[in-house]
VEXDREN-2710 file (C-alpha; in Angstrom, 1 decimal):
% VEXDREN-2710
k/r/px/py/pz
1/ASP/44.6/145.9/39.2
2/ALA/43.3/142.5/38.4
3/PRO/43.1/141.9/34.6
4/LEU/39.7/141.4/32.9
5/GLN/38.3/138.4/31.7
6/ALA/38.3/137.6/28.0
7/TYR/34.8/136.2/28.4
8/THR/31.9/137.0/31.2
9/ASP/31.2/133.7/33.0
10/PRO/27.9/131.6/31.5
11/GLU/24.7/132.6/33.3
12/VAL/24.5/129.4/34.9
13/ARG/27.3/130.1/36.7
14/ARG/26.4/133.5/37.5
15/VAL/22.8/133.1/39.1
16/ALA/20.5/130.9/41.4
17/LEU/19.8/127.8/40.2
18/GLU/16.5/127.2/41.8
19/GLN/14.7/127.5/38.7
20/LEU/17.2/125.1/36.7
21/VAL/17.1/122.4/39.1
22/LEU/13.2/122.5/39.2
23/ARG/13.3/121.9/35.3
24/THR/15.8/119.1/35.3
25/LYS/13.3/117.6/38.0
26/ALA/10.5/118.3/35.6
27/LEU/12.0/116.5/33.0
28/ASN/12.9/113.4/35.2
29/LEU/16.6/113.5/33.7
30/PRO/18.7/110.6/35.2
31/GLY/20.8/111.3/38.4
32/CYS/20.6/113.6/41.3
33/ALA/20.7/117.6/40.5
34/ALA/24.2/117.9/41.1
35/GLU/24.9/114.8/38.6
36/VAL/22.6/116.5/35.7
37/CYS/24.2/119.7/36.0
38/ALA/27.7/118.2/36.1
39/ARG/26.7/117.2/32.5
40/LEU/26.3/120.3/31.1
41/PRO/28.7/121.9/28.9
42/GLU/29.7/124.7/31.2
43/PRO/28.7/123.2/34.7
44/PRO/28.2/125.6/37.5
45/ALA/30.1/125.1/40.9
46/ALA/28.8/122.0/42.9
47/GLU/28.3/124.4/45.8
48/ALA/26.0/126.5/44.1
49/VAL/24.0/123.5/42.9
50/THR/23.4/122.0/46.6
51/SER/22.6/125.6/47.6
52/ALA/19.5/125.4/45.1
53/VAL/18.6/121.9/46.2
54/VAL/18.9/123.1/50.0
55/THR/16.7/126.1/49.3
56/LEU/14.1/123.8/47.6
57/VAL/13.8/121.0/50.2
58/GLY/13.6/124.3/52.8
59/ILE/10.6/125.9/51.1
60/GLY/9.0/122.4/50.2
61/ALA/9.4/122.3/46.7
62/LEU/11.4/119.1/46.8
63/THR/11.6/116.0/49.3
64/GLN/14.8/114.9/51.0
65/CYS/15.2/112.6/47.9
66/GLU/15.2/115.5/45.4
67/LYS/11.5/114.4/44.1
68/LEU/8.9/117.0/43.4
69/THR/6.1/118.0/45.5
70/PRO/2.9/119.4/44.4
71/LEU/4.3/122.9/45.1
72/GLY/7.6/121.9/43.4
73/GLN/5.6/121.0/40.2
74/LEU/3.6/124.2/40.0
75/LEU/6.9/126.5/40.9
76/THR/7.9/124.9/37.5
77/LYS/5.7/126.6/35.6
78/LEU/6.0/130.0/36.9
79/PRO/9.4/132.1/35.4
80/VAL/9.7/133.6/38.9
81/ASP/12.0/133.5/41.8
82/VAL/10.7/130.3/43.5
83/ARG/10.1/132.0/47.0
84/LEU/8.1/134.8/45.4
85/GLY/5.9/132.2/43.5
86/LYS/5.4/130.2/46.6
87/LEU/3.9/133.7/47.9
88/ILE/1.6/134.2/45.0
89/LEU/0.5/130.1/44.9
90/TYR/-0.5/130.9/48.2
91/GLY/-2.2/134.0/47.6
92/VAL/-4.4/132.0/45.1
93/CYS/-5.0/129.4/47.5
94/PHE/-6.3/132.0/50.4
95/GLY/-8.0/134.2/48.0
96/ALA/-5.5/136.9/48.3
97/ALA/-4.0/137.1/44.4
98/ASP/-4.0/140.4/44.0
99/GLU/-2.2/141.2/47.3
100/ALA/0.4/138.5/46.6
101/LEU/0.9/139.7/43.2
102/THR/1.3/143.3/44.7
103/ILE/4.1/142.4/47.1
104/ALA/5.8/140.2/45.1
105/ALA/5.9/142.7/42.5
106/ALA/7.2/145.1/44.9
107/LEU/9.9/143.3/46.2
108/THR/11.3/142.9/42.7
109/SER/11.2/146.6/42.3
110/ARG/13.1/149.4/44.1
111/SER/11.4/150.9/47.3
112/PRO/8.3/153.3/46.0
113/PHE/9.2/155.5/49.4
114/MET/11.4/158.4/48.8
115/SER/13.6/160.3/51.0
116/PRO/14.7/163.6/49.9
117/MET/17.3/165.1/52.3
118/GLU/15.9/168.4/52.8
119/ARG/12.3/166.9/53.8
120/ARG/13.7/163.6/55.4
121/ASP/11.7/163.9/58.5
122/GLN/8.3/164.5/56.8
123/ALA/9.1/162.1/54.4
124/ASP/9.7/159.1/57.4
125/ALA/6.3/160.7/58.8
126/SER/4.1/159.7/55.7
127/LYS/5.5/156.2/55.3
128/LEU/4.7/155.7/58.9
129/ASN/1.0/156.6/58.1
130/PHE/1.1/153.9/55.7
131/THR/2.2/151.1/58.1
132/LEU/-0.2/147.8/58.6
133/PHE/0.9/145.1/61.3
134/GLN/4.0/146.7/62.2
135/SER/5.0/145.4/58.8
136/ASP/7.2/147.4/56.0
137/HIS/6.0/145.0/53.2
138/LEU/2.2/145.7/53.9
139/ALA/3.4/149.5/54.1
140/VAL/4.1/149.4/50.6
141/LEU/1.1/147.4/49.9
142/ASN/-1.0/149.8/51.6
143/ALA/0.5/152.6/49.4
144/TYR/0.0/151.2/46.1
145/SER/-3.6/150.0/47.1
146/GLN/-4.5/153.8/48.0
147/TYR/-2.6/155.0/44.6
148/ASP/-4.4/152.1/42.5
149/SER/-7.6/153.4/44.1
150/MET/-7.3/156.8/42.8
151/ARG/-8.2/158.5/39.3
152/ASN/-5.3/159.0/36.9
153/ASP/-5.1/162.6/37.2
154/GLU/-5.1/162.4/41.1
155/ARG/-2.4/159.9/41.2
156/TYR/0.6/161.8/40.8
157/SER/-0.3/164.9/43.3
158/PHE/-0.9/161.9/45.3
159/ALA/2.5/160.3/45.0
160/ARG/4.1/164.0/45.1
161/GLU/2.6/164.6/48.4
162/ARG/3.0/161.4/50.2
163/PHE/6.8/161.0/49.0
164/LEU/6.0/157.9/46.5
165/GLY/8.0/157.4/43.3
166/ILE/5.2/157.5/40.6
167/LYS/7.6/155.4/38.3
168/THR/8.2/152.5/40.8
169/LEU/4.4/152.7/41.5
170/GLN/3.6/152.4/37.7
171/GLN/6.5/149.5/37.5
172/ILE/4.6/147.3/40.2
173/GLY/1.5/147.4/38.2
174/GLN/3.1/147.0/35.2
175/LEU/4.9/143.5/37.1
176/LYS/1.5/142.4/38.4
177/ARG/-0.3/142.1/35.1
178/GLN/2.7/140.2/33.7
179/LEU/2.6/137.8/36.7
180/LEU/-1.0/137.2/36.4
181/GLU/-0.4/136.2/32.7
182/SER/2.1/133.9/34.1
183/LEU/-0.1/132.4/36.3
184/SER/-3.0/132.6/33.5
185/HIS/-0.7/130.5/31.1
186/ALA/0.4/127.7/33.7
187/GLY/-3.1/127.3/34.4
188/ILE/-3.5/128.2/37.9
189/VAL/-6.0/131.1/37.3
190/PRO/-8.5/131.1/34.3
191/PRO/-6.8/130.8/30.9
192/GLY/-6.4/133.7/28.1
193/LEU/-5.5/136.3/30.5
194/ARG/-3.0/138.7/28.9
195/ALA/-1.2/141.9/30.5
196/GLY/-2.5/144.1/27.6
197/GLY/-6.2/142.5/28.0
198/ILE/-5.6/143.0/31.9
199/GLU/-4.9/146.9/31.5
200/ALA/-7.7/147.5/29.3
201/ALA/-9.7/146.1/32.0
202/GLY/-8.0/148.3/34.6
203/ARG/-8.6/151.5/32.5
204/ARG/-12.6/150.3/32.4
205/ASP/-12.6/150.3/36.1
206/GLY/-9.6/152.7/37.4
207/SER/-7.5/150.6/38.5
208/ASP/-4.5/148.1/37.5
209/GLY/-7.1/145.7/36.2
210/VAL/-5.7/142.2/38.4
211/ARG/-8.4/142.0/41.0
212/SER/-11.3/142.6/38.3
213/SER/-9.7/140.1/36.0
214/ILE/-9.5/137.2/38.4
215/LYS/-12.9/138.5/40.0
216/GLN/-11.6/138.6/43.6
217/GLN/-14.2/139.6/46.1
218/GLY/-13.0/141.2/49.4
219/ARG/-9.6/141.5/50.8
220/PRO/-7.8/139.3/53.2
221/SER/-6.7/140.3/56.7
222/THR/-3.2/141.6/57.6
223/GLU/-2.5/138.8/59.8
224/LEU/-3.2/136.4/56.8
225/LEU/-1.0/138.4/54.4
226/ALA/1.8/137.9/57.3
227/GLY/1.2/134.4/57.2
228/LEU/1.7/134.4/53.5
229/LEU/4.8/136.6/53.6
230/CYS/6.4/133.8/56.1
231/ALA/5.5/131.2/53.5
232/GLY/7.3/133.0/50.8
233/LEU/10.2/134.4/52.7
234/TRP/11.3/131.6/54.4
235/PRO/13.9/130.9/55.9
236/ASN/14.6/134.5/56.3
237/VAL/12.9/134.6/60.1
238/ALA/14.8/135.9/63.0
239/VAL/13.4/135.8/66.7
240/ILE/13.2/139.0/68.6
241/HIS/15.8/139.4/71.4
242/ALA/14.7/142.1/73.8
243/PRO/15.7/141.5/77.4
244/LYS/14.2/143.8/79.8
245/THR/16.3/146.1/82.0
246/LYS/16.2/147.4/85.5
247/LYS/14.6/150.5/83.9
248/GLY/12.0/148.0/81.8
249/ALA/11.6/147.3/78.4
250/ALA/14.7/147.3/76.2
251/ALA/15.0/150.6/73.8
252/ALA/14.9/150.7/70.2
253/GLN/18.5/150.7/69.8
254/HIS/19.3/147.9/72.0
255/VAL/16.8/145.3/70.1
256/ARG/18.4/142.5/68.3
257/LEU/17.5/140.2/65.8
258/GLN/18.8/136.8/66.2
259/THR/18.7/135.0/62.3
260/ARG/19.8/131.9/60.6
261/LYS/23.0/132.7/59.1
262/ALA/23.1/133.2/55.4
263/ASP/25.1/129.6/54.6
264/ALA/22.3/127.9/56.9
265/ILE/25.1/125.5/58.3
266/ALA/26.6/127.5/61.3
267/PRO/25.2/126.5/64.5
268/GLU/24.9/129.8/66.4
269/PRO/22.8/132.5/65.2
270/GLU/23.9/135.7/63.6
271/GLU/22.8/139.0/65.2
272/ALA/21.3/141.8/63.4
273/SER/19.7/144.9/63.7
274/VAL/16.7/146.7/62.4
275/HIS/17.5/148.9/59.5
276/PRO/16.9/152.7/60.3
277/SER/14.7/152.7/57.2
278/SER/12.4/150.4/58.7
279/VAL/9.1/151.3/59.9
280/ASN/9.9/149.2/63.2
281/SER/13.3/151.1/63.6
282/LYS/12.0/152.9/66.6
283/LEU/9.8/149.9/68.0
284/ASN/10.9/149.4/71.9
285/GLY/11.2/145.6/72.8
286/ASP/7.6/145.6/74.4
287/GLU/6.0/147.2/71.6
288/TRP/6.4/144.4/68.9
289/ILE/3.1/142.3/68.2
290/SER/5.1/139.1/67.7
291/PRO/8.1/137.7/68.6
292/TYR/9.2/136.6/65.1
293/ILE/9.5/138.6/62.1
294/VAL/10.2/137.4/58.6
295/PHE/12.4/139.4/56.0
296/HIS/13.7/139.8/52.4
297/GLU/17.2/140.9/52.5
298/ARG/19.9/141.6/55.2
299/VAL/22.8/144.2/54.4
300/GLN/26.1/144.8/56.0
301/THR/27.5/148.0/56.5
302/THR/29.1/149.2/59.9
303/LYS/27.0/145.8/61.2
304/VAL/24.1/143.2/60.1
305/TYR/21.0/145.1/59.2
306/ILE/17.3/143.4/58.3
307/ARG/16.3/146.0/56.0
308/ASP/12.5/145.4/55.5
309/CYS/10.5/142.8/57.8
310/SER/7.0/141.8/59.3
311/PRO/5.9/140.3/62.1
312/VAL/4.5/136.8/61.5
313/PRO/2.0/135.0/64.2
314/PRO/3.7/132.0/65.4
315/LEU/1.2/129.9/64.4
316/ALA/1.4/130.9/60.6
317/ILE/5.6/129.7/60.8
318/LEU/3.8/126.2/61.8
319/LEU/1.4/126.3/59.2
320/PHE/3.4/128.0/56.2
321/GLY/6.8/128.0/56.9
322/GLY/9.8/125.7/55.8
323/GLY/9.2/122.1/53.9
324/GLU/8.5/119.7/56.9
325/LEU/7.1/119.9/60.3
326/ILE/8.5/117.5/62.9
327/GLN/6.3/116.6/66.1
328/GLY/8.4/116.2/69.1
329/ALA/7.7/115.8/72.8
330/ASP/5.7/117.8/74.9
331/GLY/4.1/119.8/72.4
332/LEU/7.2/120.8/70.7
333/LEU/7.0/121.4/67.0
334/SER/10.0/121.9/64.8
335/VAL/10.0/123.6/61.1
336/ASP/12.7/121.8/59.3
337/ASN/14.6/120.9/62.7
338/TRP/15.5/124.3/62.7
339/LEU/13.0/126.7/64.6
340/GLY/10.8/125.2/67.1
341/ILE/7.6/126.5/68.8
342/THR/5.9/124.9/71.8
343/VAL/2.4/124.8/71.3
344/PRO/-0.6/122.8/73.8
345/PRO/0.4/119.0/73.4
346/GLN/-3.4/118.2/72.3
347/GLU/-2.9/121.0/69.7
348/ALA/0.1/119.9/68.2
349/GLN/-1.2/116.8/66.2
350/GLN/-3.9/119.2/64.7
351/ILE/-1.8/121.4/63.4
352/CYS/0.4/118.7/61.7
353/ASP/-3.0/117.6/59.8
354/LEU/-3.9/121.4/58.7
355/ARG/-0.4/121.3/57.2
356/GLU/-1.1/118.2/55.3
357/ARG/-4.4/119.0/54.2
358/LEU/-2.8/122.4/53.1
359/GLY/-0.8/120.2/50.9
360/ASP/-3.7/118.6/49.6
361/VAL/-5.0/121.8/48.2
362/LEU/-2.1/122.5/46.3
363/ASN/-2.1/118.8/45.1
364/ARG/-5.5/119.5/43.6
365/MET/-4.3/122.7/41.8
366/VAL/-1.9/120.3/40.3
367/HIS/-4.4/117.7/38.9
368/ARG/-7.4/119.9/38.4
369/ARG/-9.5/119.6/35.3
370/ALA/-9.3/122.3/32.4
371/GLY/-11.6/124.9/33.3
372/ASP/-12.0/123.8/37.1
373/PHE/-11.1/126.8/39.1
374/GLY/-13.9/126.9/41.9
375/GLY/-12.2/124.5/44.4
376/SER/-15.3/124.8/46.6
377/GLU/-14.7/121.8/48.3
378/HIS/-11.5/123.0/49.8
379/LEU/-13.1/126.5/50.8
380/PRO/-13.6/125.6/54.4
381/LEU/-10.3/124.4/55.0
382/ILE/-8.8/127.8/53.7
383/ASP/-11.7/129.6/55.7
384/ALA/-10.7/127.5/59.0
385/LEU/-7.1/128.3/58.6
386/SER/-7.5/132.1/57.7
387/ALA/-9.4/132.3/60.8
388/LEU/-7.2/130.4/63.0
389/VAL/-4.3/132.4/61.9
390/GLU/-6.1/135.6/62.5
391/ALA/-7.5/134.4/66.2
392/ARG/-4.1/133.1/67.5
393/ALA/-2.3/136.8/65.8
394/SER/-4.8/138.7/68.4
395/GLU/-3.0/137.3/71.3
396/PRO/0.7/137.1/70.5
397/GLU/3.3/135.3/72.8
398/PRO/5.1/137.9/75.1
399/VAL/8.7/138.4/73.3
400/ALA/10.5/137.8/76.6
401/GLY/8.7/134.5/77.4
402/ALA/8.4/133.0/74.0
403/GLN/9.7/129.4/74.0
404/GLN/11.5/128.6/70.8
405/VAL/14.4/125.9/69.7
406/TRP/17.1/126.5/67.2
407/GLY/18.1/122.9/65.7
408/SER/21.7/122.1/64.9
409/GLN/21.1/123.5/61.3
410/GLY/20.3/127.2/62.5
411/GLY/20.6/129.6/65.7
412/GLY/18.7/131.6/67.7
413/GLY/17.8/132.5/71.4
414/GLY/14.8/132.9/73.6
415/ALA/13.5/132.4/77.2
416/LYS/14.5/128.4/77.0
417/LYS/17.2/126.6/74.4
418/LYS/16.4/123.1/74.1
419/ASN/17.5/120.5/71.1
420/LYS/14.7/117.8/71.0
421/GLY/13.3/118.4/67.9
422/SER/15.4/116.0/66.1
423/LYS/13.5/113.0/66.9
424/GLY/10.0/113.6/65.9
425/LYS/6.9/111.4/66.9
426/GLY/5.0/113.1/63.7
427/ARG/5.6/114.8/60.5
428/GLY/3.6/117.0/58.5
429/ARG/4.7/118.7/55.1
430/GLY/3.8/121.9/53.9
431/GLY/3.2/122.1/49.9
432/GLY/2.9/118.2/49.8
END
C-alpha cells in the first residue's frame, strides 16, 4: 500500500484554476497567468494553469493574449464555475434567468430522478414523460418546474409518484436563491436580493421565489434554452455519427457520438455512446432532431459514455459556442478553429455580425450605470436572436448529411471532412 501523505496538497493544487486565473487578470497583476501563479508560495502545476487559460479562452472569457473580455469581467464577479456562470449570464441577457438558474443549480446537484431496482421500468417511463426537446437537462428543468408550481402539501406526493428525490429538488431551490443573491451582489440583477428574502417571496406565491423576485415575464422556448446550454457547456459538444445501413436507419445501439478528447489536443475525435440512463438512449439514428449535442460530463466504465445530453441547433453553435468564430471560404464558419459548419455564403457575415453584437450586450452589462437594468435598446437584438435560433431549429439538418469540420485541435466526423477553417476572412467573438 502507498504511504499516506503527512499533509494534503494545498487547495490550489487540487481544484480547477479558472476562477483563480480570472482573479489575477481582474487585479492586473504583471505577467501572464503562468508567471503569476508560479509566484505563489505553493504554486500549482504549470499544466493546470495552461489548461485553465485554454478553457477561459475557449468560452470567450479571455482573449488569446490573456486580456479579460466583457464576459470575463462579469465572470470575475460570480463565485461559480465559469461555464455555469456563462450559462447564467446568457440566461439573464435573453430573459431566461429563472430557467438558467434552475439548470445551473441542477448541474451542481445529483440527479433528482430516482430509479429503484424493483420499479425501474416505471421510473424510466416517468422520466421520459418529462422530456422536452430530447434533452436530459430540460427534463430536469421540466420536473423541477412542475414540482415548484404545486402547493407544499402536494409536492411530496408528486415527487413520490414520479420517482423524484424531494431533497434534491429542495436543494436545487436553495442553490437557485443563493446564485440569484450572488447575481444581485455583483450588480447583474437589481440589488438588495438576499436568499432569505427570495424564499419569503416564494412562500407568498407558492414558488421558490426567483421568478417573482426578478419579475421575469414569460417563458423561453426549448430551442433557445438548448442554445443557452451550448453557451454554458462548450466545448462539450459531440457530432452524432449514425450512418444508414442496408436495412435503414442505424439502431439506437449503433449510434455513436464523436467528441473532442478531454485533453483538447489530440487531432482525432473520441468515440462515445449515449448512457443508458439518458432519455435519448433508445433513439435510432434518424430520430435525433439535430446532428449536434452538448453534454455536461463523460464517464468511462466498459466504454466512454455521455451521461446527460441535449440537442443543440446548428445556428446556436455558431452564435453562442466557443470564444471565436472564424469565417472561411464558401460559407464555412469555424468555432475556435475546431468545429466548422457550412452555411449559405451570403449569411456567413451576418452571423459573424450578430455574434459581435451579442458581445456588445455583455459589454453594456459591465459598464451600465447603477440602477439601470432595463437594457431596452438591446431588446430588438435579443428578440431577433431568439427568433432566429427557434426558426432554424424547426428545420434541422439531417444527421447523415450534416457538413462539419473538425480542425487541428479537435476531432469529429461527418459527411465531409475538410480543413480550410484555419485561414479566415472574418472573425466574430462571443462574449466580447
